[in-house]
C-alpha positions in Angstrom: 0.0 0.0 0.0 1.3 3.4 -1.0 1.8 6.1 1.6 -1.0 8.5 0.6 -1.2 12.1 1.8 -4.2 12.7 4.1 -7.3 14.2 2.5 -9.6 16.3 4.7 -13.3 16.4 4.1 -15.7 18.5 6.3 -17.8 16.1 8.4 -21.1 18.0 8.7 -22.2 18.2 5.1 -25.1 16.9 3.1 -25.2 13.4 1.6 -25.0 14.8 -1.9 -21.7 16.7 -1.2 -20.2 13.6 0.5 -21.2 11.1 -2.2 -20.2 13.6 -5.0 -16.7 13.9 -3.5 -16.0 10.3 -2.4 -17.9 8.6 -5.3 -18.7 5.6 -3.1 -22.0 4.4 -1.6 -22.5 2.3 1.5 -25.3 -0.2 1.0 -27.3 -1.9 3.8 -25.7 -5.2 3.1 -22.3 -3.8 4.2 -20.7 -3.3 0.7 -19.1 -0.3 -0.8 -20.4 0.5 -4.3 -18.8 2.7 -6.9 -21.0 5.7 -7.8 -21.4 6.5 -11.5 -23.6 9.5 -11.2 -25.5 11.5 -8.5 -28.5 13.7 -9.5 -29.9 16.1 -7.0 -33.6 17.2 -7.3 -34.9 19.4 -4.4 -34.2 17.3 -1.3 -33.9 13.9 -3.0 -30.9 12.2 -4.7 -31.0 9.7 -7.6 -27.8 7.6 -7.4 -26.6 5.3 -10.1 -23.9 2.7 -9.2 -21.4 1.0 -11.6 -23.1 -2.3 -11.0 -26.4 -0.9 -12.4 -28.4 -0.1 -9.2 -30.5 3.0 -9.5 -32.2 4.3 -6.4 -33.5 7.5 -4.7 -32.8 8.7 -1.2 -33.1 11.8 0.9 -30.3 14.4 1.0 -29.6 14.3 4.7 -26.6 14.9 6.9 -27.6 12.3 9.4 -28.7 9.5 7.1 -27.5 5.9 7.6 -25.3 6.0 4.4 -23.7 9.3 5.4 -22.8 8.0 8.8 -21.5 4.7 7.4 -19.3 6.5 4.9 -17.9 8.9 7.5 -17.3 6.1 10.0 -16.1 3.6 7.5 -18.4 0.8 8.6 -18.3 -0.8 5.1 -15.0 -2.4 4.3 -15.9 -4.9 1.5 -16.1 -3.6 -2.0 -18.8 -4.8 -4.4 -17.4 -7.4 -6.9 -19.7 -6.1 -9.7 -18.6 -2.5 -9.4 -14.9 -3.4 -9.5 -13.7 -0.4 -7.4 -10.0 0.1 -8.1 -7.6 -0.4 -5.2 -6.2 3.2 -5.4 -9.7 4.5 -4.8 -10.1 2.3 -1.7 -6.7 3.4 -0.5 -7.6 7.1 -1.0 -10.9 6.6 0.9 -9.1 4.9 3.8 -6.6 7.8 4.0 -9.5 10.4 4.1 -10.0 12.2 7.4 -13.4 13.5 8.2 -13.0 16.6 10.4 -15.4 18.9 12.3 -13.4 22.0 11.6 -13.0 23.8 8.3 -9.5 24.9 8.9 -7.9 21.8 7.4 -9.9 22.0 4.2 -8.3 23.5 1.2 
């Protein structure tokens, strides 16, 4: 594993901003899916994954998926999405912080 530089992301942001930056989705089964596209309409998101799943969810800061992405509860990548190893390494090196002073 390469020594990646830490990447700081503000912790208290909406699900749209988080998924749009990280490009990963935490499913209820405990898998990480690669996100192909995210479309925001009012307070709802339409998410399309690389394995073909299309679903809608609320754009919330406290949603299950937002918490699971910030706390890294999902470790296993989806075999159909074929998430590259560099993306998983970058995600594991990401630091979610409460303060905005680290964010560039």
